[in-house]
Biopython code that builds the backbone (N, CA, C, O; Angstrom):
import numpy as np
from Bio.PDB.StructureBuilder import StructureBuilder

atoms = [
    (1, "MET", "N", (105.861, 117.862, 105.842)),
    (1, "MET", "CA", (106.659, 117.152, 106.998)),
    (1, "MET", "C", (106.457, 115.672, 107.063)),
    (1, "MET", "O", (106.318, 115.097, 108.143)),
    (2, "SER", "N", (106.439, 115.036, 105.880)),
    (2, "SER", "CA", (106.255, 113.646, 105.915)),
    (2, "SER", "C", (107.555, 112.918, 106.268)),
    (2, "SER", "O", (108.651, 113.202, 105.785)),
    (3, "GLN", "N", (107.322, 111.964, 107.150)),
    (3, "GLN", "CA", (108.522, 111.238, 107.655)),
    (3, "GLN", "C", (108.400, 109.927, 107.186)),
    (3, "GLN", "O", (107.275, 109.465, 106.996)),
    (4, "ASP", "N", (109.547, 109.170, 106.943)),
    (4, "ASP", "CA", (109.828, 107.823, 106.544)),
    (4, "ASP", "C", (109.823, 106.830, 107.479)),
    (4, "ASP", "O", (110.843, 106.747, 108.163)),
    (5, "PRO", "N", (108.871, 105.995, 107.703)),
    (5, "PRO", "CA", (108.879, 104.928, 108.633)),
    (5, "PRO", "C", (109.755, 103.937, 108.271)),
    (5, "PRO", "O", (109.960, 103.096, 109.146)),
    (6, "THR", "N", (110.463, 103.766, 106.988)),
    (6, "THR", "CA", (111.386, 102.713, 106.772)),
    (6, "THR", "C", (112.870, 103.162, 106.906)),
    (6, "THR", "O", (113.793, 102.468, 106.480)),
    (7, "LYS", "N", (113.043, 104.314, 107.497)),
    (7, "LYS", "CA", (114.432, 104.634, 107.776)),
    (7, "LYS", "C", (114.908, 103.864, 108.880)),
    (7, "LYS", "O", (114.206, 103.617, 109.860)),
    (8, "ILE", "N", (116.274, 103.419, 108.720)),
    (8, "ILE", "CA", (116.892, 102.552, 109.623)),
    (8, "ILE", "C", (117.377, 103.246, 110.888)),
    (8, "ILE", "O", (118.346, 104.000, 110.801)),
    (9, "ILE", "N", (116.767, 103.045, 112.068)),
    (9, "ILE", "CA", (117.194, 103.593, 113.361)),
    (9, "ILE", "C", (117.603, 102.486, 114.294)),
    (9, "ILE", "O", (116.757, 101.784, 114.849)),
    (10, "ASP", "N", (118.859, 102.331, 114.464)),
    (10, "ASP", "CA", (119.445, 101.296, 115.399)),
    (10, "ASP", "C", (118.580, 100.123, 115.334)),
    (10, "ASP", "O", (118.057, 99.762, 116.388)),
    (11, "ASN", "N", (118.332, 99.431, 114.198)),
    (11, "ASN", "CA", (117.659, 98.228, 114.008)),
    (11, "ASN", "C", (116.433, 98.151, 115.023)),
    (11, "ASN", "O", (116.220, 97.065, 115.563)),
    (12, "LYS", "N", (115.615, 99.237, 115.315)),
    (12, "LYS", "CA", (114.330, 99.315, 116.061)),
    (12, "LYS", "C", (113.312, 99.350, 115.292)),
    (12, "LYS", "O", (113.430, 99.739, 114.130)),
    (13, "LEU", "N", (112.122, 98.945, 115.806)),
    (13, "LEU", "CA", (110.952, 99.079, 115.117)),
    (13, "LEU", "C", (110.660, 100.700, 115.053)),
    (13, "LEU", "O", (110.705, 101.384, 116.075)),
    (14, "VAL", "N", (110.369, 101.229, 113.813)),
    (14, "VAL", "CA", (109.936, 102.506, 113.652)),
    (14, "VAL", "C", (108.368, 102.687, 113.459)),
    (14, "VAL", "O", (107.719, 102.221, 112.523)),
    (15, "ILE", "N", (107.888, 103.429, 114.486)),
    (15, "ILE", "CA", (106.353, 103.667, 114.351)),
    (15, "ILE", "C", (106.046, 105.187, 113.918)),
    (15, "ILE", "O", (106.365, 106.166, 114.593)),
    (16, "LEU", "N", (105.438, 105.223, 112.800)),
    (16, "LEU", "CA", (104.874, 106.541, 112.247)),
    (16, "LEU", "C", (103.336, 106.579, 112.788)),
    (16, "LEU", "O", (102.534, 105.673, 112.558)),
    (17, "CYS", "N", (103.040, 107.732, 113.526)),
    (17, "CYS", "CA", (101.956, 107.947, 113.897)),
    (17, "CYS", "C", (101.345, 109.157, 113.460)),
    (17, "CYS", "O", (101.782, 110.213, 113.918)),
    (18, "ARG", "N", (100.365, 109.172, 112.614)),
    (18, "ARG", "CA", (99.734, 110.407, 112.106)),
    (18, "ARG", "C", (98.539, 110.679, 112.884)),
    (18, "ARG", "O", (97.656, 109.849, 113.103)),
    (19, "LEU", "N", (98.555, 112.110, 113.368)),
    (19, "LEU", "CA", (97.676, 112.657, 114.477)),
    (19, "LEU", "C", (96.708, 113.575, 113.694)),
    (19, "LEU", "O", (97.149, 114.317, 112.817)),
    (20, "GLU", "N", (95.421, 113.531, 113.996)),
    (20, "GLU", "CA", (94.394, 114.211, 113.565)),
    (20, "GLU", "C", (94.400, 115.652, 114.207)),
    (20, "GLU", "O", (94.434, 115.718, 115.436)),
    (21, "PRO", "N", (94.375, 116.636, 113.573)),
    (21, "PRO", "CA", (94.553, 118.089, 114.143)),
    (21, "PRO", "C", (93.409, 118.255, 115.284)),
    (21, "PRO", "O", (93.571, 118.955, 116.284)),
    (22, "GLY", "N", (92.271, 117.543, 115.010)),
    (22, "GLY", "CA", (91.169, 117.653, 115.886)),
    (22, "GLY", "C", (91.376, 117.345, 117.457)),
    (22, "GLY", "O", (90.713, 117.810, 118.385)),
    (23, "CYS", "N", (92.565, 116.357, 117.533)),
    (23, "CYS", "CA", (92.963, 115.898, 118.920)),
    (23, "CYS", "C", (93.427, 117.152, 119.742)),
    (23, "CYS", "O", (93.488, 117.043, 120.967)),
    (24, "LEU", "N", (93.730, 118.236, 119.185)),
    (24, "LEU", "CA", (93.981, 119.422, 119.896)),
    (24, "LEU", "C", (92.909, 120.549, 119.923)),
    (24, "LEU", "O", (93.203, 121.741, 120.006)),
    (25, "GLY", "N", (91.742, 120.104, 119.851)),
    (25, "GLY", "CA", (90.624, 121.036, 119.865)),
    (25, "GLY", "C", (90.261, 121.603, 118.672)),
    (25, "GLY", "O", (90.895, 121.295, 117.663)),
    (26, "PRO", "N", (89.117, 122.578, 118.599)),
    (26, "PRO", "CA", (88.793, 123.166, 117.330)),
    (26, "PRO", "C", (89.661, 123.884, 116.486)),
    (26, "PRO", "O", (89.473, 123.981, 115.273)),
    (27, "ASP", "N", (90.829, 124.511, 117.232)),
    (27, "ASP", "CA", (91.838, 125.045, 116.460)),
    (27, "ASP", "C", (93.125, 124.274, 116.448)),
    (27, "ASP", "O", (94.214, 124.847, 116.441)),
    (28, "GLY", "N", (93.006, 123.119, 116.446)),
    (28, "GLY", "CA", (94.056, 122.125, 116.156)),
    (28, "GLY", "C", (94.896, 122.147, 115.071)),
    (28, "GLY", "O", (96.098, 121.882, 115.075)),
    (29, "ILE", "N", (94.101, 122.526, 113.990)),
    (29, "ILE", "CA", (94.887, 122.755, 112.667)),
    (29, "ILE", "C", (95.977, 123.838, 112.798)),
    (29, "ILE", "O", (96.972, 123.782, 112.076)),
    (30, "GLU", "N", (95.835, 124.688, 113.580)),
    (30, "GLU", "CA", (96.854, 125.787, 113.952)),
    (30, "GLU", "C", (97.975, 125.190, 114.626)),
    (30, "GLU", "O", (99.103, 125.577, 114.321)),
    (31, "HIS", "N", (97.821, 124.303, 115.498)),
    (31, "HIS", "CA", (98.916, 123.818, 116.473)),
    (31, "HIS", "C", (99.538, 122.344, 116.110)),
    (31, "HIS", "O", (100.632, 122.046, 116.589)),
    (32, "ILE", "N", (98.884, 121.481, 115.317)),
    (32, "ILE", "CA", (99.261, 120.262, 115.064)),
    (32, "ILE", "C", (100.745, 119.963, 114.698)),
    (32, "ILE", "O", (101.339, 119.024, 115.227)),
    (33, "GLU", "N", (101.313, 120.758, 113.807)),
    (33, "GLU", "CA", (102.721, 120.709, 113.428)),
    (33, "GLU", "C", (103.422, 120.911, 114.549)),
    (33, "GLU", "O", (104.206, 120.013, 114.855)),
    (34, "THR", "N", (103.343, 121.966, 115.329)),
    (34, "THR", "CA", (104.130, 122.217, 116.499)),
    (34, "THR", "C", (103.995, 121.203, 117.602)),
    (34, "THR", "O", (104.948, 120.962, 118.343)),
    (35, "PHE", "N", (102.835, 120.606, 117.727)),
    (35, "PHE", "CA", (102.710, 119.662, 118.733)),
    (35, "PHE", "C", (103.260, 118.242, 118.511)),
    (35, "PHE", "O", (103.629, 117.495, 119.417)),
    (36, "CYS", "N", (103.271, 117.937, 117.092)),
    (36, "CYS", "CA", (104.075, 116.741, 116.650)),
    (36, "CYS", "C", (105.486, 116.787, 116.815)),
    (36, "CYS", "O", (106.093, 115.734, 117.006)),
    (37, "VAL", "N", (106.137, 117.973, 116.761)),
    (37, "VAL", "CA", (107.389, 118.036, 116.912)),
    (37, "VAL", "C", (107.791, 118.025, 118.479)),
    (37, "VAL", "O", (108.807, 117.455, 118.875)),
    (38, "MET", "N", (107.015, 118.619, 119.218)),
    (38, "MET", "CA", (107.148, 118.584, 120.655)),
    (38, "MET", "C", (106.876, 117.241, 121.129)),
    (38, "MET", "O", (107.714, 116.720, 121.866)),
    (39, "ALA", "N", (105.756, 116.562, 120.792)),
    (39, "ALA", "CA", (105.411, 115.207, 121.449)),
    (39, "ALA", "C", (106.447, 114.239, 120.692)),
    (39, "ALA", "O", (106.607, 113.195, 121.323)),
    (40, "GLN", "N", (107.058, 114.300, 119.719)),
    (40, "GLN", "CA", (107.993, 113.247, 119.003)),
    (40, "GLN", "C", (109.232, 113.514, 119.936)),
    (40, "GLN", "O", (109.844, 112.522, 120.332)),
    (41, "LYS", "N", (109.663, 114.782, 120.327)),
    (41, "LYS", "CA", (110.918, 114.732, 121.278)),
    (41, "LYS", "C", (110.531, 114.107, 122.730)),
    (41, "LYS", "O", (111.365, 113.526, 123.425)),
    (42, "ALA", "N", (109.253, 114.279, 123.089)),
    (42, "ALA", "CA", (108.892, 113.855, 124.390)),
    (42, "ALA", "C", (108.795, 112.360, 124.530)),
    (42, "ALA", "O", (108.728, 111.788, 125.618)),
    (43, "LEU", "N", (108.790, 111.702, 123.233)),
    (43, "LEU", "CA", (108.428, 110.154, 123.297)),
    (43, "LEU", "C", (109.827, 109.537, 122.920)),
    (43, "LEU", "O", (109.837, 108.315, 122.775)),
    (44, "VAL", "N", (110.970, 110.197, 122.746)),
    (44, "VAL", "CA", (112.190, 109.727, 122.481)),
    (44, "VAL", "C", (112.635, 108.409, 123.550)),
    (44, "VAL", "O", (113.304, 107.456, 123.150)),
    (45, "THR", "N", (112.185, 108.533, 124.826)),
    (45, "THR", "CA", (112.619, 107.662, 125.652)),
    (45, "THR", "C", (111.394, 106.556, 125.886)),
    (45, "THR", "O", (111.579, 105.556, 126.581)),
    (46, "HIS", "N", (110.265, 106.807, 125.306)),
    (46, "HIS", "CA", (109.107, 105.926, 125.486)),
    (46, "HIS", "C", (109.496, 104.651, 124.658)),
    (46, "HIS", "O", (109.674, 104.685, 123.441)),
    (47, "GLU", "N", (109.611, 103.537, 125.419)),
    (47, "GLU", "CA", (109.908, 102.199, 124.709)),
    (47, "GLU", "C", (111.022, 102.173, 124.002)),
    (47, "GLU", "O", (111.183, 101.372, 123.080)),
    (48, "SER", "N", (111.829, 102.969, 124.327)),
    (48, "SER", "CA", (113.149, 103.186, 123.323)),
    (48, "SER", "C", (114.151, 101.929, 123.155)),
    (48, "SER", "O", (115.069, 101.948, 122.334)),
    (49, "ASP", "N", (113.926, 100.980, 123.895)),
    (49, "ASP", "CA", (114.725, 99.874, 123.731)),
    (49, "ASP", "C", (114.228, 99.103, 122.490)),
    (49, "ASP", "O", (114.989, 98.392, 121.834)),
    (50, "VAL", "N", (113.055, 99.251, 122.222)),
    (50, "VAL", "CA", (112.437, 98.491, 120.999)),
    (50, "VAL", "C", (111.995, 99.503, 120.059)),
    (50, "VAL", "O", (111.992, 99.091, 118.900)),
    (51, "CYS", "N", (111.678, 100.518, 120.188)),
    (51, "CYS", "CA", (111.214, 101.376, 118.931)),
    (51, "CYS", "C", (111.471, 102.841, 118.935)),
    (51, "CYS", "O", (111.742, 103.475, 119.954)),
    (52, "HIS", "N", (111.379, 103.313, 117.815)),
    (52, "HIS", "CA", (111.526, 104.824, 117.655)),
    (52, "HIS", "C", (110.255, 105.383, 117.131)),
    (52, "HIS", "O", (109.749, 104.851, 116.144)),
    (53, "TRP", "N", (109.709, 106.372, 117.677)),
    (53, "TRP", "CA", (108.494, 107.167, 117.238)),
    (53, "TRP", "C", (108.574, 108.193, 116.317)),
    (53, "TRP", "O", (109.473, 109.023, 116.450)),
    (54, "LEU", "N", (107.771, 108.278, 115.388)),
    (54, "LEU", "CA", (107.853, 109.421, 114.529)),
    (54, "LEU", "C", (106.207, 109.922, 114.413)),
    (54, "LEU", "O", (105.253, 109.202, 114.116)),
    (55, "LEU", "N", (106.190, 111.239, 114.709)),
    (55, "LEU", "CA", (104.790, 111.800, 114.710)),
    (55, "LEU", "C", (104.701, 112.807, 113.619)),
    (55, "LEU", "O", (105.682, 113.521, 113.409)),
    (56, "GLU", "N", (103.623, 112.937, 112.904)),
    (56, "GLU", "CA", (103.320, 113.933, 111.829)),
    (56, "GLU", "C", (101.670, 114.170, 111.867)),
    (56, "GLU", "O", (100.843, 113.353, 112.271)),
    (57, "PRO", "N", (101.425, 115.415, 111.377)),
    (57, "PRO", "CA", (99.904, 115.573, 111.133)),
    (57, "PRO", "C", (99.265, 114.622, 110.196)),
    (57, "PRO", "O", (99.942, 114.082, 109.321)),
    (58, "ARG", "N", (97.907, 114.368, 110.339)),
    (58, "ARG", "CA", (97.260, 113.595, 109.437)),
    (58, "ARG", "C", (96.333, 114.403, 108.748)),
    (58, "ARG", "O", (95.182, 114.504, 109.173)),
    (59, "PHE", "N", (96.760, 115.069, 107.591)),
    (59, "PHE", "CA", (96.053, 115.972, 106.789)),
    (59, "PHE", "C", (95.338, 115.125, 105.732)),
    (59, "PHE", "O", (94.291, 115.525, 105.221)),
    (60, "ASN", "N", (95.940, 113.870, 105.378)),
    (60, "ASN", "CA", (95.266, 113.237, 104.353)),
    (60, "ASN", "C", (94.891, 112.029, 104.932)),
    (60, "ASN", "O", (95.730, 111.227, 105.340)),
    (61, "LYS", "N", (93.395, 111.796, 105.014)),
    (61, "LYS", "CA", (92.941, 110.860, 105.694)),
    (61, "LYS", "C", (92.837, 109.484, 104.807)),
    (61, "LYS", "O", (92.311, 108.474, 105.274)),
    (62, "SER", "N", (93.337, 109.534, 103.604)),
    (62, "SER", "CA", (93.639, 108.204, 102.953)),
    (62, "SER", "C", (94.865, 107.454, 103.422)),
    (62, "SER", "O", (95.111, 106.275, 103.166)),
    (63, "LEU", "N", (95.680, 108.365, 104.212)),
    (63, "LEU", "CA", (97.004, 107.606, 104.708)),
    (63, "LEU", "C", (96.615, 106.972, 105.950)),
    (63, "LEU", "O", (95.714, 107.449, 106.640)),
    (64, "GLU", "N", (97.221, 105.964, 106.258)),
    (64, "GLU", "CA", (96.996, 105.070, 107.526)),
    (64, "GLU", "C", (97.346, 106.075, 108.683)),
    (64, "GLU", "O", (98.117, 107.028, 108.569)),
    (65, "GLU", "N", (96.626, 105.697, 109.865)),
    (65, "GLU", "CA", (96.855, 106.568, 111.002)),
    (65, "GLU", "C", (98.430, 105.972, 111.573)),
    (65, "GLU", "O", (99.277, 106.681, 112.116)),
    (66, "PHE", "N", (98.548, 104.609, 111.315)),
    (66, "PHE", "CA", (100.005, 104.214, 111.829)),
    (66, "PHE", "C", (100.657, 103.415, 110.473)),
    (66, "PHE", "O", (99.990, 102.781, 109.655)),
    (67, "GLN", "N", (101.866, 103.574, 110.452)),
    (67, "GLN", "CA", (102.742, 102.719, 109.570)),
    (67, "GLN", "C", (103.949, 102.219, 110.570)),
    (67, "GLN", "O", (104.284, 102.812, 111.596)),
    (68, "TYR", "N", (104.504, 101.069, 110.088)),
    (68, "TYR", "CA", (105.577, 100.557, 110.783)),
    (68, "TYR", "C", (106.646, 100.104, 109.850)),
    (68, "TYR", "O", (106.436, 99.623, 108.737)),
    (69, "GLY", "N", (107.842, 100.304, 110.414)),
    (69, "GLY", "CA", (109.074, 99.996, 109.444)),
    (69, "GLY", "C", (110.123, 99.263, 110.386)),
    (69, "GLY", "O", (110.183, 99.408, 111.607)),
    (70, "LEU", "N", (110.979, 98.411, 109.571)),
    (70, "LEU", "CA", (112.056, 97.861, 110.397)),
    (70, "LEU", "C", (113.121, 97.539, 109.377)),
    (70, "LEU", "O", (112.794, 96.974, 108.333)),
    (71, "LYS", "N", (114.502, 97.897, 109.643)),
    (71, "LYS", "CA", (115.479, 97.739, 108.697)),
    (71, "LYS", "C", (115.163, 98.085, 107.361)),
    (71, "LYS", "O", (115.383, 97.329, 106.414)),
    (72, "GLY", "N", (114.626, 99.269, 107.254)),
    (72, "GLY", "CA", (114.272, 99.846, 105.817)),
    (72, "GLY", "C", (113.229, 99.309, 104.887)),
    (72, "GLY", "O", (113.070, 99.626, 103.709)),
    (73, "LYS", "N", (112.489, 98.383, 105.649)),
    (73, "LYS", "CA", (111.238, 97.859, 105.100)),
    (73, "LYS", "C", (110.006, 98.190, 105.796)),
    (73, "LYS", "O", (110.016, 98.303, 107.022)),
    (74, "LEU", "N", (108.855, 98.368, 105.056)),
    (74, "LEU", "CA", (107.542, 98.487, 105.731)),
    (74, "LEU", "C", (107.057, 97.209, 106.197)),
    (74, "LEU", "O", (107.196, 96.166, 105.558)),
    (75, "LEU", "N", (106.395, 97.314, 107.497)),
    (75, "LEU", "CA", (105.652, 96.037, 108.071)),
    (75, "LEU", "C", (104.280, 96.406, 108.117)),
    (75, "LEU", "O", (103.781, 97.527, 108.217)),
    (76, "THR", "N", (103.669, 95.119, 108.013)),
    (76, "THR", "CA", (102.062, 95.141, 108.483)),
    (76, "THR", "C", (102.046, 95.390, 109.981)),
    (76, "THR", "O", (103.037, 95.302, 110.706)),
    (77, "LYS", "N", (100.831, 95.705, 110.366)),
    (77, "LYS", "CA", (100.507, 95.711, 111.745)),
    (77, "LYS", "C", (100.797, 94.307, 112.428)),
    (77, "LYS", "O", (101.297, 94.292, 113.553)),
    (78, "GLU", "N", (100.508, 93.197, 111.803)),
    (78, "GLU", "CA", (100.620, 91.918, 112.332)),
    (78, "GLU", "C", (102.214, 91.624, 112.349)),
    (78, "GLU", "O", (102.635, 90.846, 113.205)),
    (79, "GLN", "N", (102.992, 92.142, 111.554)),
    (79, "GLN", "CA", (104.244, 91.845, 111.536)),
    (79, "GLN", "C", (105.021, 92.713, 112.662)),
    (79, "GLN", "O", (105.991, 92.325, 113.314)),
    (80, "ALA", "N", (104.412, 93.912, 112.743)),
    (80, "ALA", "CA", (104.862, 94.711, 114.007)),
    (80, "ALA", "C", (104.563, 94.140, 115.399)),
    (80, "ALA", "O", (105.289, 94.261, 116.386)),
    (81, "LYS", "N", (103.355, 93.484, 115.332)),
    (81, "LYS", "CA", (102.965, 92.644, 116.683)),
    (81, "LYS", "C", (103.928, 91.622, 116.891)),
    (81, "LYS", "O", (104.331, 91.455, 118.042)),
    (82, "LYS", "N", (104.418, 90.823, 115.865)),
    (82, "LYS", "CA", (105.339, 89.830, 116.024)),
    (82, "LYS", "C", (106.624, 90.251, 116.623)),
    (82, "LYS", "O", (107.151, 89.743, 117.614)),
    (83, "TYR", "N", (107.083, 91.265, 115.891)),
    (83, "TYR", "CA", (108.473, 91.914, 116.395)),
    (83, "TYR", "C", (108.252, 92.071, 117.894)),
    (83, "TYR", "O", (108.959, 91.494, 118.720)),
    (84, "LEU", "N", (107.226, 92.885, 118.212)),
    (84, "LEU", "CA", (107.102, 93.226, 119.687)),
    (84, "LEU", "C", (106.943, 92.053, 120.576)),
    (84, "LEU", "O", (107.396, 92.089, 121.720)),
    (85, "LEU", "N", (106.262, 90.913, 120.068)),
    (85, "LEU", "CA", (106.347, 89.839, 120.894)),
    (85, "LEU", "C", (107.601, 89.180, 121.024)),
    (85, "LEU", "O", (107.704, 88.451, 122.011)),
    (86, "LEU", "N", (108.564, 89.263, 120.272)),
    (86, "LEU", "CA", (109.946, 88.722, 120.258)),
    (86, "LEU", "C", (110.774, 89.496, 121.188)),
    (86, "LEU", "O", (111.730, 88.979, 121.766)),
    (87, "ALA", "N", (110.351, 91.021, 121.387)),
    (87, "ALA", "CA", (110.994, 91.848, 122.376)),
    (87, "ALA", "C", (110.280, 91.824, 123.640)),
    (87, "ALA", "O", (110.350, 92.758, 124.439)),
    (88, "HIS", "N", (109.533, 90.682, 123.855)),
    (88, "HIS", "CA", (108.612, 90.532, 125.073)),
    (88, "HIS", "C", (107.774, 91.484, 125.518)),
    (88, "HIS", "O", (107.740, 91.837, 126.697)),
    (89, "ARG", "N", (106.958, 92.017, 124.499)),
    (89, "ARG", "CA", (106.038, 93.211, 124.640)),
    (89, "ARG", "C", (104.635, 92.662, 124.143)),
    (89, "ARG", "O", (104.543, 92.063, 123.072)),
    (90, "GLU", "N", (103.614, 92.878, 124.918)),
    (90, "GLU", "CA", (102.345, 92.544, 124.594)),
    (90, "GLU", "C", (101.573, 93.665, 123.885)),
    (90, "GLU", "O", (101.386, 94.710, 124.509)),
    (91, "TRP", "N", (101.138, 93.543, 122.708)),
    (91, "TRP", "CA", (100.717, 94.577, 121.718)),
    (91, "TRP", "C", (99.617, 95.487, 122.524)),
    (91, "TRP", "O", (99.708, 96.713, 122.592)),
    (92, "GLY", "N", (98.610, 94.754, 123.100)),
    (92, "GLY", "CA", (97.515, 95.635, 123.879)),
    (92, "GLY", "C", (98.020, 96.463, 124.929)),
    (92, "GLY", "O", (97.429, 97.522, 125.137)),
    (93, "ASN", "N", (99.127, 96.128, 125.705)),
    (93, "ASN", "CA", (99.753, 96.774, 126.797)),
    (93, "ASN", "C", (100.610, 97.986, 126.079)),
    (93, "ASN", "O", (100.449, 99.155, 126.429)),
    (94, "PHE", "N", (101.426, 97.649, 125.167)),
    (94, "PHE", "CA", (102.304, 98.505, 124.487)),
    (94, "PHE", "C", (101.547, 99.638, 123.736)),
    (94, "PHE", "O", (102.050, 100.760, 123.667)),
    (95, "GLU", "N", (100.345, 99.354, 123.175)),
    (95, "GLU", "CA", (99.462, 100.270, 122.495)),
    (95, "GLU", "C", (98.703, 101.250, 123.679)),
    (95, "GLU", "O", (98.502, 102.455, 123.527)),
    (96, "GLU", "N", (98.413, 100.638, 124.615)),
    (96, "GLU", "CA", (97.672, 101.424, 125.761)),
    (96, "GLU", "C", (98.760, 102.307, 126.437)),
    (96, "GLU", "O", (98.412, 103.392, 126.904)),
    (97, "LYS", "N", (99.796, 101.988, 126.499)),
    (97, "LYS", "CA", (100.912, 102.907, 127.236)),
    (97, "LYS", "C", (101.180, 104.031, 126.236)),
    (97, "LYS", "O", (101.386, 105.168, 126.661)),
    (98, "PHE", "N", (101.186, 103.759, 124.888)),
    (98, "PHE", "CA", (101.511, 104.981, 124.099)),
    (98, "PHE", "C", (100.246, 105.791, 124.009)),
    (98, "PHE", "O", (100.350, 107.001, 123.808)),
    (99, "GLU", "N", (99.120, 105.262, 124.132)),
    (99, "GLU", "CA", (97.981, 106.354, 124.017)),
    (99, "GLU", "C", (97.838, 106.961, 125.285)),
    (99, "GLU", "O", (97.317, 108.076, 125.305)),
    (100, "ASP", "N", (98.222, 106.412, 126.415)),
    (100, "ASP", "CA", (98.291, 107.142, 127.521)),
    (100, "ASP", "C", (99.248, 108.322, 127.557)),
    (100, "ASP", "O", (98.954, 109.460, 127.925)),
    (101, "LYS", "N", (100.410, 107.909, 127.132)),
    (101, "LYS", "CA", (101.476, 109.003, 127.152)),
    (101, "LYS", "C", (101.025, 110.241, 126.100)),
    (101, "LYS", "O", (101.187, 111.417, 126.426)),
    (102, "LEU", "N", (100.502, 109.891, 124.935)),
    (102, "LEU", "CA", (100.120, 110.766, 124.040)),
    (102, "LEU", "C", (98.974, 111.637, 124.572)),
    (102, "LEU", "O", (98.901, 112.852, 124.393)),
    (103, "THR", "N", (98.044, 110.853, 125.280)),
    (103, "THR", "CA", (96.904, 111.833, 125.992)),
    (103, "THR", "C", (97.453, 112.708, 126.952)),
    (103, "THR", "O", (96.996, 113.850, 127.003)),
    (104, "GLN", "N", (98.524, 112.305, 127.865)),
    (104, "GLN", "CA", (99.253, 113.315, 128.694)),
    (104, "GLN", "C", (99.790, 114.319, 127.946)),
    (104, "GLN", "O", (99.576, 115.479, 128.298)),
    (105, "LEU", "N", (100.524, 114.064, 126.868)),
    (105, "LEU", "CA", (101.090, 115.084, 125.994)),
    (105, "LEU", "C", (100.232, 116.096, 125.517)),
    (105, "LEU", "O", (100.539, 117.288, 125.531)),
    (106, "ILE", "N", (99.115, 115.630, 125.075)),
    (106, "ILE", "CA", (98.006, 116.499, 124.303)),
    (106, "ILE", "C", (97.326, 117.504, 125.544)),
    (106, "ILE", "O", (97.160, 118.710, 125.365)),
    (107, "ASN", "N", (96.996, 116.865, 126.707)),
    (107, "ASN", "CA", (96.598, 117.639, 127.780)),
    (107, "ASN", "C", (97.467, 118.648, 128.236)),
    (107, "ASN", "O", (97.075, 119.756, 128.603)),
    (108, "LEU", "N", (98.854, 118.213, 128.214)),
    (108, "LEU", "CA", (99.652, 119.377, 128.768)),
    (108, "LEU", "C", (99.804, 120.444, 127.669)),
    (108, "LEU", "O", (99.930, 121.625, 127.991)),
    (109, "TYR", "N", (99.796, 120.075, 126.434)),
    (109, "TYR", "CA", (99.884, 121.071, 125.211)),
    (109, "TYR", "C", (98.628, 121.939, 125.397)),
    (109, "TYR", "O", (98.750, 123.164, 125.435)),
    (110, "ILE", "N", (97.461, 121.368, 125.509)),
    (110, "ILE", "CA", (96.348, 122.166, 125.460)),
    (110, "ILE", "C", (96.253, 123.355, 126.596)),
    (110, "ILE", "O", (95.821, 124.492, 126.407)),
    (111, "ALA", "N", (96.789, 122.781, 127.881)),
    (111, "ALA", "CA", (96.715, 123.456, 129.104)),
    (111, "ALA", "C", (97.852, 124.753, 129.022)),
    (111, "ALA", "O", (97.682, 125.813, 129.625)),
    (112, "ARG", "N", (98.849, 124.503, 128.296)),
    (112, "ARG", "CA", (99.874, 125.526, 127.938)),
    (112, "ARG", "C", (99.381, 126.537, 127.058)),
    (112, "ARG", "O", (99.692, 127.710, 127.267)),
    (113, "LYS", "N", (98.621, 126.208, 126.063)),
    (113, "LYS", "CA", (98.334, 127.084, 124.897)),
    (113, "LYS", "C", (97.216, 127.926, 125.416)),
    (113, "LYS", "O", (96.964, 128.912, 124.724)),
    (114, "HIS", "N", (96.454, 127.737, 126.545)),
    (114, "HIS", "CA", (95.548, 128.652, 126.997)),
    (114, "HIS", "C", (96.139, 129.655, 127.994)),
    (114, "HIS", "O", (95.428, 130.535, 128.479)),
]
sb = StructureBuilder()
sb.init_structure("model")
sb.init_model(0)
sb.init_chain("A")
sb.init_seg("    ")
for serial, (resi, resn, name, xyz) in enumerate(atoms, 1):
    if name == "N":
        sb.init_residue(resn, " ", resi, " ")
    sb.init_atom(name, np.array(xyz, "f"), 0.0, 1.0, " ", f" {name:<3s}", serial, name[0])
structure = sb.get_structure()
């Protein structure tokens, strides 16, 4: 289910987030792929004027948790921060909003699976 953060999506920052199966509890390995599909759909409107979110399971810990792309090229985290500043977004606030949204989605998913 590997996704490409360098694909061009409306000239927006593409953020690939790899999620650990354990974020869904001890049986997370059984649910992480379904959760990533569901959560990615739920994130379509999250900061959609500046970025597009891609989510996938993080089965390989040698891969970075986050990857960033823009106009077909990989960006470093520092380059992604600069892009967001140009879009009048402060990195810490942007990151916090994403983490809050992801936590809500995880909690909702866990509540529904029981």
